[in-house]
N, C-alpha and C positions, 0 to 999 in steps of 0.2 A: 644328630643333630650338630654340624660343626660349633666349634669356639675355639677364639681365639687366643693371645697376649703377647705384645710387642715389652721392647725396651732395651733403651739405651741410655750405654754406661764405657768411662774410661776405658782403652787398654790396655788396662795393666793387669800387674799380676793375680793382690791382692783384688781382680775380682774374680776371675775362676771364678772359684771355690763360689761366690753370688752366681754368677752365670745357672750354671749346674746348680744348684742346687733350684733356682725359680724355675728347672725345668722339669726340675725330678715332683716336683710341686700340685705346680698346673697338671703333669701327665698322672699322680696322682687321684685322681680326678676319673680315674679310666679303668682304674684294676689292678694296673698290672703286676703283674709279681717283681721277687724281687731284683730274680735275675735280669728279667727288663728293664727296671727301673735305671741300676745298675749300668750294662750298657748306656745306658743313654747317656749318664750322666761322664761317664768314658769319652764319649764322643763327641760330646759338648764338652770336655775339657781340653779338652784333640784341635776342638775346632779354635775357642774362642785364643787356645792360646797359640795357637798358629799367628792370629789377628799381631795379639801379643809381641809378638817375637818379631812378624817377619814383614809387618803390613806396615809400619809406620819407623823405618829402618835411623829416622832424626825430629822426628820427635812422637808429642801420646798425639791417638787421635783416639774416633769410637771405636766400638760395637753398636750396630743393631745385632737384633737376634728378633726370630718374630719365632714363636708354636702353637701353629693349626692339632687340633683333634678332629676324627669324626669316622664312625664305623669305624675302629680296633686300628687306626689306625693315625702317629704320632708324622706329624712333619715337620721343623726344626729348619730353619734359617738363620747365619749366619753372615753379614755382613759385615767390610772397614770399604775406608775408601781415601785407603791407602795406596800404595808402589803393586799390589795386584802382583797375577802366575805369567813371568812370556812362558812358558808348554805344561801347557798343564799336565802333558803325559811325561812329562820326568817328572815331576814334581812327585807326582805318585809312583814311582818307584821307587823302595822300597831301598831303606837306607841315603838317598840322597838328601842332600842341604843343604843351605847357600851359607849356616851357617855355622863350615869347620871353628873355629876361633873357639868361638862357645858350648864346646862338646856337644852338639843338639846330635841326631841318633838318626834327627830321616825320617822315622813313620810312622808320623801324626797321621796322615795320610791312606798307610796300612790297616796303624789301628781303627781309626775310622770302619772301617771298610768292614775291619775283622766281625765289629757287635753290629751297625748297624744291614736296616737289605740295601739302600740301596744312601751310596754319594756324589750328588752330584756338583763340576764347580762349575762357577759360571762364574762371565765378569759385569762385572754393576754398570748399571743406565753411564755411573757421568767415569771413577775409575774406580779400583778394587775389584777387591774378590769378596764373590756370595759362594756358603758354601749350602750346599740342601741336603737336612739328614733326612731319609726315610725309614720310621719301625714299625711292622705290623705285627702290631701283638698278641700272642693264643686268645686264642677263646673264651676265653674264663676274663681276659676284657668288656668291660659295661659303655655300653654310652651310657653319654652323658645323657644326665635330664633335665635340664635348664626351668 
């Protein structure tokens, strides 16, 4: 059976840990390994941090997050209505950053890709960016029973 949750919060640094813990807590019903939970938490941190740092350069906006679980698979969508990304391919290059003055490493998407099975970048319907993270949990993960 498919299950999901949605949450919306301000794109501020204090909410990165909140987002990470929300997703981890929701995924526990699938009985993931500690490594799988750590992978998911790391990728979510990177996706939300990208919203905080890059999406709203002159203001504070919102981050929307949706988590879906079904048949041992977790799909996490992190979206904003900020300035978006002009060149997805360039943004995915290791060490590429638009925030050199802030000493950013430019490794966010590389980190997400190393911890998740799939990372997809999409333009939002209105404006901004949606990052869709997918992780297939090990066979020990159990189906939910609601």
